N, C-alpha and C positions, 0 to 999 in steps of 0.2 A: 437558480440553482446550478452551479457549475458540476455538481456531482453527476448529473444527467449526461453532460458532454463527456466527463471523464468515463462514465459507465459505457457510452457508446464507443469510445476509443478502445477500452478493455475488450469489448466484444468483437470489435474489428480485428484488433490484434490476434485474438484467440482463433477467429475464422480464418485469417491469413495463415497462421501456422498449421492449423487442421488442413487447409486446403493443400498445403506443401506435401503433407503426409498422405494425401488422398483419404483422409478421414470423413466418415459419415456423420459421426456423433463426438462431441466433447463431453466426456462423463464427469470429469473434475477439473477445476481450475483453482490453482493456489495463486493468491496474491500476497505480496509483502508491502505494507504501507505504514510509514512512520507516523507517531502521533504528533509530529509537528508539520505534517505534510499540507495542513490546511483542508483537511477533509473532515466531513461530518459523517462518520461511519454509518450511523443509521440510515441517512439519506442516500449514500453510496449503495448500501446494501438494497433498499428500495428501488433505486434507479437499475441497478444490475438485474434484479428480478424482473422488472418492466421491460428493459431492452433486450434480454435474451429470448423473449417470446418470439415465436416464429422463425427462430434461426436454429442452427445445429447445436446451440447451447440451451435449447428449451428446457431439457431436464438436468442440466448440469449442476453438480454440487459445487458451490463457490465457497472456498475457505479463505478468510482474509487474517493473515498474521499481522497483528498490530505491533510494530516495532518500537520500544519505548525509547525515547529521545535520550542520548547521553551525551555528556559534554567532558572535556579535560581541562583542568585549571593549569595555566602556565606557570603560576606562582608555586603551587605546592605538589602538582601532578596528580592530584586526585581524579579519578574519573567517577562521575555521578550522574544520575538520572535527572533530567530536567523537564519542568511542566511547561515552561514557557521559554522563548529563545534566548532571553537576556537574564536567565536566573544566575544568581551569584553562587560562588563555590560554598557548599555547606560548611566546609572545614575552616577555610581562611577568610570567607566573605569577599574574595576579590572577584571582580568582573572580567578579569583577563582570562578568558575561557575560549575554547573551540569546539563547536559542535561536531561530534564524531559520527553520530546516526540519529534518524528520526524524521528526516524530511524525504526519505526514499518512496518511490511508488512503483512497483515492479510486478510484472507477471511472472512468477517464479516457475511454474510449470503447468502443463496441459496433460491430462490423460484422456486418450482418443480411442476410438474403435473405428 
């Protein structure tokens, strides 16, 4: 389950930034993760809850913004949501597309005390 190592990395990042601000507690953590990032969201949520125990994130509220993947068709310029990396354009059926978003994985913000 690679979500556990991802959760550990997220906790480490949050702890590093909190330390820079001399914070004793992280009260809220906002993440932005694309639907094509290769993450099983329920597994990540479980891993985060497990990994934050015993850290300054023990009682942190973790919000995950799921970014829907979008692509743009080179043939007709339509921007559209995709469920799979190589989905065809729903308008002209072309496979000549570029993924615009949906693979990101970011720590967007921390709220600390």
